N, C-alpha and C positions, 0 to 999 in steps of 0.2 A: 621249598624255600629254605635257604641256609639260616642257621641261628644268627650269623653275623648280619645278614640283610635284615632279618626280623628286628634285631636289636637297634640297628640304625633307623629303621622306620619308626619303631616305638619311641626312640629318643626324639626324633623329629616331631612326632605328634605331641609329646609331652612339652617340648620347647614351644611349639605353636600355641598350645593351650595356655601355657604360662605367659607368653607374650601378649595374648589377647585379653587376659583377665587380670594380670598383676597390676594392682593399683587402679584399675578401671572402676569408676563409680557408675558409669553409664549416663545416658542423657537424662537430665532433670529439667522439668519445666521451671522457668524463672517466674515466681509468683507475680501476677499483675502485668505480665507481658505475653507476647505470642511466641517468644523464643525459648528454646531448650538448649542446654549445653552440658557437657560433662565436666563438673568442677574438679580442680586438682585434689589429690589426697590432702587431708588436713584443712579443708575448707568446709564451711557450713553456710546455710542460707542466712543472709543478713536480716537483722530485725528492723532496721530503719529505712531500708530502700530495697529496690529490686536488684538482687545480685547475691554475691557471696563474700564472706570474710574468712580470715584464718581462724581456726578454732582457738589456738593460743594467740594471745596478743591480737585481739579482734581487729584493730585498726592497722596492723602492720602491713598487710597486703589485702587489697580489696578488688572486687570485680563488680562494676556498676553497669546495669543495663537500663537504657533509656530509649523510648520510642518517639520518633519525630514524624509528624504527618507531612513529610516532604520527600520528594523523589531523591533517590540516592545520588544521582548526578548533580543535583543542585547543592547538596551538602558537600560532596567530595570535591567539587571544583575549588573550594577554599582550602583543601588539604594540600598546601604547598609549603616548602621550607620557609618562604618569606612570611606567609600567614601564620605559621606556627611560631616563628620568631617574634612576631608582633604580640603573641600571647605568652611570651617568655619560655617557649619550648624549643628544643632542638631536635630536628629530624635526624635519627641515628642511622637509618638504612633507607634505601629507596622504597617508596610505597609499592606494595605488591598487590596485584589483582588476584583475587581468589574466587572460588566457587564453593558455597556452603550448601551441600546437597545440590539443589537445582537453583539456588539463589545467588546472584552475583554480589560481590562485595570487595572490600580491600582490607589489607592488614598494614598497620603503621606502627613503627617503633620510635619512641620519643624519650627525651629526658627533660626534666624541669627542676629548677631550684625552688624549693618551698620551705619557708621558715629556716633558711640557711642550710638546708639539707637537700641533696640531689635525690630525686625519685625517678624511677624509670616507669614508662608506660607502654603497654601494648594496647592498641585501639583497633577494633574491628567495626566497620560500617557495612551493613548488609541490608538488602531489600531491593525493591524497585520503585513501586509507587509510594510506599512508606519505608522509612529507614529505621533500622535498629542500630543504635550505637552501644558498643560494649567497651568499656574502658577499665583496664586493670592497672593498678598502681602499686608499687612496692619500692622499698628503699634500695638505692644503688648498692649499698654494702651487703644486701641480701640477694643480689642478682643470681649467684650460683644456686641458691636455694629455690628461688621462685621462677626465674625467667622462662626456662624451657617448659615447665609444667603449666604455667599460666598461658603461654603461647599455644600449647597443645589444646588446652581447655577452650580458648577462644576460637581456635580453628575447628572445634567440634560443633560450634553453634549451628543450629538448624531452625528454620521457620517452617512448620508443617504446611505442606501443600502450597508453599509460596510459588514455586515454579508453575504448578498447575493453574492456580488462580490468576497469575499474571499472564500466562499464555492465553487464557480465555478472554482476558481484558483487552488484548491487542488485536 
């Protein structure tokens, strides 16, 4: 094997290792819930609720996790632009159906004016027989700082054995 081919392979392995570990916190169980997710760098567990907050300026960006004993479909049927508008929120992008491990869910991107300031929200609803709602909120003027990393964190959400348990229930 030539030195050039070996160097290209070595560089590829190094880049792969860096891409899979750089900034990755790994899945963390959210205290008091059945969900785990990989919080963004610069976030820690929240003290007052299930979820995460920014390490600096603890209320600047938040990720709140709530569990609702209701089927996903019953909750998400109210996830429409008109329903969000009634609550003072604007749907920024079409709602996306997602799969979280083996668990079905959706991803929603919203804006809302609160105390005269616009905040952005990423919301994930996942589950089947019971629904987990994960809501991340951050100031619109910090969108470049938080939006992508928070979206990635929410998409990492997993409910252990959800697909197995629900397959057995049907």
